[in-house]
N, C-alpha and C positions, 0 to 999 in steps of 0.2 A: 899611253895617258889615259886612264879609266875615265868615262863620263856620265852622268847620271844616267842615258840612255843603255849603257853596257852593265854597268849596277844593275839596276830595274831589269833588263833582259835575262841576268844571271840566276836573280835571288824568283825571277818565275820559272826558270829553268828546273832550277833543285827542287823551289816548288811541286813543278809537274813530277817530278820522280819520285819526289817523298807518295806524291797521293796515288801515285804507278805502284811503289811498293805495299803502299797500308792495303789498298786493294785487293792485291796478289795474296797478301798474310790475312787478312779477312775469306777471301773465296778460299785460301787455304783452312782454315780458321772451319769455316762452315763445314767444308768435305768431309774432315773429322771429325768434328759435332754430330753430324746424317752417320757418320758411318759406325760410330762408338756407342751412339741413343735408337742405334738401326733407324732412324728418320721420326722416331716421338720426339716430338717437339714439346709434350707437356715435361716427357723427362730431361728433357734439356732443361730447360725452365725450371723444373724443381732442383736438379742438380747446379744449377748458378744460381739462387737464393742460397741454399744450403752453405754451396761455400760462403757468399757477401756475409750470412748472418754469420759462418767461422773466423772470419776475416773480421769483422767490426766488435763480435766478444774479445780476440785476441790484445785490438788494440785497446779495447775497453780496462784488459786488465793496470793495475799499477803497478809500476816497476819497483824492484826491490833490490837492495843493493844488498 
């Protein structure tokens, strides 16, 4: 029988696991970015800005059938 307490504990455990996974991925992404741009934060920011603009430009295009 699943009680409210068991459901809450289970939910909290899954949330902790998700947070840990996200933190590991974030740390890995930071290391890769630091290696890719030789620790140059401005180069990383410029790259992210170009990527964001390109994504918006693609999304703004009308769909042709």
